[in-house]
C-alpha positions as CSV (number, residue, x, y, z in Angstrom):
1,M,114.4,143.7,90.6
2,K,114.9,140.9,93.1
3,P,116.0,137.4,92.0
4,I,112.7,135.9,93.0
5,D,110.8,138.3,90.5
6,L,112.9,136.7,87.8
7,A,111.9,133.1,88.6
8,V,109.0,131.4,86.9
9,P,105.7,131.8,88.8
10,G,105.5,128.2,89.9
11,V,109.0,128.4,91.5
12,Q,108.3,131.7,93.2
13,G,105.6,130.3,95.4
14,L,107.3,126.9,95.9
15,T,107.9,125.4,99.3
16,P,110.9,123.1,99.1
17,Y,110.7,119.5,100.3
18,V,111.9,119.2,103.9
19,P,113.8,115.9,104.5
20,G,114.0,114.1,107.8
21,K,116.5,115.7,110.2
22,P,120.0,114.3,109.6
23,I,121.8,112.7,112.6
24,G,124.8,115.0,112.1
25,E,122.5,118.1,112.3
26,L,121.0,116.9,115.7
27,E,124.5,116.2,116.9
28,R,125.6,119.7,116.1
29,E,122.5,121.4,117.6
30,L,122.2,119.5,120.8
31,G,125.6,117.8,121.2
32,L,124.0,114.5,121.5
33,S,125.5,111.1,120.6
34,Q,124.0,107.7,120.0
35,I,121.1,109.1,118.1
36,V,118.3,106.9,116.7
37,K,117.0,108.1,113.3
38,L,113.6,106.8,112.4
39,A,112.5,109.7,110.3
40,S,113.1,108.7,106.6
41,N,111.9,105.1,106.1
42,E,115.4,103.8,105.6
43,N,116.2,100.1,106.0
44,P,117.6,99.5,109.5
45,L,119.5,96.5,108.1
46,G,121.4,98.8,105.7
47,P,122.4,97.6,102.1
48,S,123.0,94.2,101.1
49,P,126.6,92.9,101.5
50,L,126.6,92.1,97.8
51,A,125.7,95.7,97.1
52,L,128.4,97.1,99.3
53,A,131.0,94.9,97.7
54,A,129.8,95.9,94.2
55,A,130.0,99.6,95.1
56,T,133.4,99.3,96.6
57,R,134.9,97.5,93.5
58,V,134.1,100.4,91.3
59,L,135.4,103.2,93.5
60,S,138.6,103.5,91.4
61,Q,136.5,104.4,88.4
62,L,135.2,107.6,90.0
63,H,137.1,109.6,87.4
64,L,135.0,108.1,84.6
65,Y,131.4,109.1,83.6
66,P,128.9,106.4,84.3
67,D,127.0,104.5,81.5
68,G,124.5,107.2,80.7
69,G,122.0,104.5,79.5
70,G,122.5,102.3,82.5
71,F,122.6,99.2,80.2
72,E,123.6,96.6,82.8
73,L,121.1,97.7,85.4
74,K,118.3,98.1,83.0
75,S,119.1,94.7,81.7
76,A,119.1,93.1,85.2
77,L,115.7,94.9,86.0
78,A,114.2,93.7,82.8
79,R,115.0,90.2,83.7
80,K,113.8,90.5,87.3
81,L,110.6,92.3,86.4
82,G,109.7,90.5,83.1
83,V,109.7,93.7,81.0
84,A,111.8,95.0,78.2
85,A,114.8,97.1,78.8
86,D,113.4,99.9,76.6
87,Q,110.5,100.2,79.0
88,I,112.7,101.3,81.9
89,T,113.8,104.8,82.8
90,L,116.5,105.2,85.5
91,G,116.4,108.0,87.9
92,N,118.4,109.6,90.7
93,G,115.9,108.1,93.1
94,S,112.3,107.6,92.2
95,N,111.8,111.4,93.0
96,D,113.8,111.9,89.9
97,V,111.5,109.9,87.6
98,L,108.4,111.7,89.2
99,E,110.0,114.9,88.2
100,L,110.7,113.6,84.7
101,V,107.0,112.8,84.4
102,A,106.1,116.3,85.3
103,R,108.7,117.8,82.9
104,A,107.4,115.6,80.2
105,F,103.7,116.0,80.6
106,L,102.8,119.1,82.8
107,S,102.7,122.7,81.8
108,P,100.9,125.9,82.8
109,N,97.8,125.1,80.9
110,V,97.1,121.7,82.3
111,S,96.5,120.0,85.8
112,A,97.6,117.0,87.8
113,V,95.4,115.2,90.3
114,F,96.5,113.6,93.5
115,S,95.1,112.8,96.9
116,A,95.1,114.7,100.1
117,H,97.8,113.4,102.5
118,A,99.8,112.0,99.5
119,F,103.6,112.1,99.0
120,A,104.8,115.7,99.1
121,V,106.8,115.4,95.8
122,Y,103.5,115.4,93.8
123,P,102.6,118.9,94.5
124,I,106.1,120.1,94.3
125,V,106.8,118.8,90.8
126,T,103.3,120.0,89.6
127,Q,103.8,123.5,91.0
128,A,107.4,123.7,89.6
129,A,106.0,122.9,86.1
130,G,103.5,125.6,86.4
131,A,100.6,123.1,86.3
132,R,97.5,123.4,88.3
133,A,97.3,120.9,91.3
134,V,93.9,119.3,92.0
135,V,93.8,117.7,95.4
136,A,91.0,115.1,95.9
137,A,89.8,114.6,99.5
138,A,91.0,111.4,101.1
139,H,88.7,108.9,102.7
140,D,87.0,110.0,106.0
141,G,86.8,106.4,107.2
142,S,83.2,105.9,106.4
143,R,83.7,104.2,103.0
144,G,87.4,103.3,103.0
145,P,90.5,103.6,105.2
146,Q,90.7,107.0,106.8
147,Y,93.3,109.2,105.2
148,G,93.7,106.8,102.3
149,H,93.2,107.6,98.6
150,D,89.5,108.0,97.7
151,L,89.4,106.9,94.1
152,S,85.9,108.0,93.5
153,A,86.9,111.5,94.6
154,M,90.0,111.3,92.5
155,A,87.9,110.2,89.3
156,K,85.6,113.2,89.8
157,A,88.7,115.5,90.0
158,V,89.9,114.4,86.5
159,G,89.0,117.0,83.9
160,S,89.6,117.7,80.3
161,D,92.8,119.6,81.3
162,T,94.2,116.7,83.4
163,R,97.5,115.3,82.1
164,V,98.8,113.4,85.1
165,V,97.4,111.5,88.0
166,F,99.7,110.5,90.8
167,I,98.7,107.5,93.0
168,A,100.9,106.2,95.8
169,N,100.3,102.6,96.6
170,P,101.1,102.2,99.4
171,N,100.9,105.8,100.4
172,N,103.5,107.8,102.3
173,P,103.0,109.1,105.0
174,T,99.7,107.2,105.8
175,G,100.8,103.7,104.9
176,T,97.4,103.0,103.5
177,Y,97.0,100.9,100.3
178,L,94.6,100.4,97.4
179,Q,93.4,96.8,96.6
180,H,93.7,95.2,93.2
181,A,90.1,95.4,91.9
182,E,89.6,99.1,93.0
183,L,92.8,100.4,91.6
184,K,92.4,98.4,88.3
185,K,88.9,99.8,87.9
186,F,90.1,103.3,88.5
187,L,92.9,103.1,86.0
188,V,90.8,101.4,83.3
189,G,88.4,104.3,83.6
190,L,90.8,107.2,83.1
191,P,90.5,109.0,79.8
192,D,93.3,108.5,77.2
193,H,94.7,112.1,77.7
194,V,95.8,111.1,81.2
195,I,99.1,109.6,82.3
196,A,98.6,107.5,85.3
197,V,101.6,107.3,87.7
198,V,101.4,104.4,90.3
199,D,104.3,105.1,92.8
200,E,105.3,101.8,94.4
201,A,108.2,102.9,96.4
202,Y,107.3,100.5,99.2
203,F,106.2,97.6,97.0
204,E,108.6,95.1,98.4
205,Y,107.3,95.5,102.0
206,V,103.7,94.7,101.2
207,S,102.4,91.0,101.6
208,K,98.7,91.6,101.5
209,P,97.1,89.1,99.0
210,D,94.9,91.8,97.5
211,Y,97.8,94.3,96.9
212,P,98.4,94.7,93.2
213,N,101.6,94.6,91.2
214,A,100.8,97.5,88.7
215,L,103.5,96.2,86.4
216,S,101.1,93.4,85.3
217,W,98.8,96.0,83.8
218,L,101.3,97.7,81.5
219,S,100.3,95.7,78.4
220,E,96.7,96.8,78.6
221,L,97.1,100.4,79.9
222,P,99.4,102.2,77.6
223,N,99.4,105.4,79.6
224,L,100.5,103.7,82.9
225,V,103.8,104.6,84.5
226,V,105.0,102.5,87.6
227,T,107.8,104.0,89.7
228,R,109.9,102.1,92.2
229,T,113.1,102.7,94.2
230,F,116.1,101.1,95.6
231,S,116.1,103.6,98.6
232,K,113.7,101.7,100.8
233,A,113.7,97.9,101.1
234,Y,117.0,97.6,99.1
235,G,118.7,100.1,101.6
236,L,120.4,102.2,99.0
237,A,119.0,105.6,100.0
238,G,122.4,107.2,100.1
239,L,123.2,106.3,96.5
240,R,120.0,107.5,94.9
241,V,118.7,104.9,92.4
242,G,115.0,104.6,91.3
243,Y,113.3,103.7,88.1
244,A,110.0,103.9,86.1
245,V,108.5,101.2,83.9
246,S,106.2,102.1,81.2
247,Q,105.5,101.6,77.5
248,P,108.5,102.3,75.4
249,E,106.9,105.3,73.8
250,I,106.6,106.9,77.4
251,A,110.0,105.8,78.4
252,D,111.4,107.5,75.3
253,L,109.7,110.8,76.3
254,L,111.0,110.5,79.9
255,N,114.5,109.8,78.6
256,R,114.4,113.0,76.4
257,V,114.2,115.2,79.5
258,R,116.4,113.0,81.8
259,Q,119.7,114.5,82.7
260,P,122.8,112.7,81.2
261,F,124.5,110.4,83.7
262,N,121.8,110.9,86.3
263,V,122.8,107.6,88.2
264,N,126.4,107.3,89.2
265,I,128.8,104.3,88.9
266,P,128.6,103.0,92.4
267,A,124.8,103.3,92.4
268,L,124.5,101.5,89.1
269,E,126.6,98.6,90.4
270,A,125.2,98.4,93.9
271,A,121.6,98.4,92.6
272,R,122.4,95.6,90.2
273,A,124.0,93.4,92.9
274,A,121.1,94.2,95.3
275,L,118.7,92.6,92.9
276,D,120.6,89.3,93.3
277,D,120.4,89.2,97.1
278,E,117.0,87.8,97.7
279,G,118.0,86.7,101.3
280,H,118.7,90.2,102.4
281,L,115.4,91.4,101.0
282,A,113.5,88.6,102.7
283,N,115.2,89.4,106.0
284,T,114.3,93.0,105.6
285,A,110.7,92.1,105.1
286,L,110.6,89.8,108.1
287,L,112.2,92.3,110.4
288,N,109.7,94.9,109.1
289,D,106.6,92.7,109.5
290,A,107.4,92.0,113.2
291,G,108.5,95.5,114.0
292,L,105.4,97.1,112.3
293,A,102.9,94.8,114.2
294,W,104.7,95.4,117.5
295,L,104.9,99.2,117.2
296,A,101.2,99.3,116.2
297,E,100.3,97.2,119.3
298,Q,102.5,99.2,121.7
299,L,101.2,102.6,120.3
300,T,97.6,101.5,120.6
301,E,98.2,100.4,124.2
302,R,99.4,103.9,124.9
303,N,96.0,105.2,123.6
304,M,97.6,106.7,120.5
305,R,95.5,106.1,117.4
306,V,97.5,104.5,114.6
307,I,96.8,104.6,110.8
308,P,97.1,100.9,109.7
309,S,100.2,100.6,107.6
310,V,101.6,98.2,105.1
311,G,104.9,100.1,104.6
312,N,108.0,100.3,106.7
313,F,106.6,103.1,108.9
314,I,103.6,103.9,111.0
315,T,101.9,107.2,111.5
316,F,100.1,107.9,114.7
317,D,98.0,110.6,116.5
318,V,99.6,111.9,119.7
319,G,96.3,113.6,120.7
320,R,97.7,117.1,120.6
321,A,99.9,119.3,118.4
322,A,102.7,117.0,117.4
323,G,105.3,119.6,116.9
324,P,106.3,119.9,120.6
325,V,106.4,116.1,121.0
326,Y,108.7,115.9,118.0
327,E,111.0,118.5,119.5
328,A,111.0,116.7,122.9
329,L,111.9,113.5,121.2
330,L,114.8,115.1,119.5
331,R,116.2,116.1,122.9
332,E,115.9,112.4,123.7
333,G,118.1,111.6,120.8
334,V,115.3,110.1,118.8
335,I,114.4,111.5,115.3
336,V,110.9,110.8,113.9
337,R,109.0,112.7,111.2
338,P,106.3,115.4,111.9
339,V,103.7,115.4,109.1
340,A,101.8,118.7,109.6
341,N,102.9,119.5,106.0
342,Y,100.7,116.6,104.9
343,G,97.6,117.9,106.7
344,L,98.2,115.9,109.8
345,P,99.2,118.3,112.5
346,N,98.7,115.9,115.4
347,H,100.5,113.0,113.9
348,L,104.0,111.8,113.8
349,R,105.5,109.1,111.5
350,V,108.0,106.7,112.7
351,T,110.1,104.3,110.7
352,V,110.3,100.6,111.7
353,G,113.8,100.1,113.0
354,T,115.6,97.2,114.7
355,E,114.1,95.8,117.8
356,E,116.5,97.9,119.9
357,E,115.7,101.1,118.0
358,N,112.0,100.6,118.3
359,R,112.3,100.1,122.0
360,R,114.5,103.2,122.3
361,F,111.8,105.2,120.5
362,L,109.0,103.9,122.7
363,D,111.0,104.6,125.9
364,A,111.6,108.1,124.8
365,L,108.0,108.6,123.8
366,D,107.0,107.4,127.3
367,R,109.3,110.0,128.9
368,V,108.0,112.7,126.7
369,C,104.4,112.0,127.2
370,I,104.6,111.6,131.0
371,A,106.5,114.9,131.1
């Protein structure tokens, strides 16, 4: 009997998550240098100096296990967010807490609901748990932003066996977002046998006045789980720190399936320090706002249809199969992200970089498209 035959059914048919191509891999493959990576929605300013200093200070403690409960970071987050520490579950990135939700609430006899074109981790954790994935059609552009979550379709997809609904706000890879009133109405209308996960990985980038802070609804929505990360705006993707905020009863369940010591010592310290550097976060948002607007304008001038985004990335239609364009950009030393696995075979996603990186991307795109 082959090893795959011994695996549980959900894992047998699982397609692993494919991350953005690392710089080192492209260097090895093509022998290039001075590569620009705009594939993984990382912060081009890097981490806060306070976070770097904090991580460096604890390197001599690497022979010790970290605080398994993350007391100091959870206390800092509780103060920052206005919640209780026992409402917080720490994760090895927010991907980790999404998996904890699946492990705690999904099984082969239940289902999870999420939108088409939504974050790839939702179907992965659902299938790994053996649960049934119910994918609601996204907006076609007639009643809401094209490719964005259609909450009416999602509400209709919820059934008696639904245990989790995943909502990305804003969504990756489309960059679309749900407004305060529509999302609140949807969440209030969910039956009490459903856990609602609102994934706010890009929360710190959004400045729209009608964009909601889902944490404000926790007191009235007992089945709500809000997930966030230090990987994006805080620039700590390499250290892997994320968290969920929920009612204490849900946090207790998530912590029952959480691996011990899932966040390491430098990550705990860097994340805690990053919370104090409001200036770095503000500079990150300013750089992103300017770069996002400029990239959207430049791509539109090149007759490439963009999906309006409020994240730190923009997804655009190249007007043909995007795979060859992606490969050609790699040969130019520019890494972006193909999103055919999200049902968008003609689109590429590019992270907002520094002004120099953005120009380098556009120059390479011009060369590729002319060729």
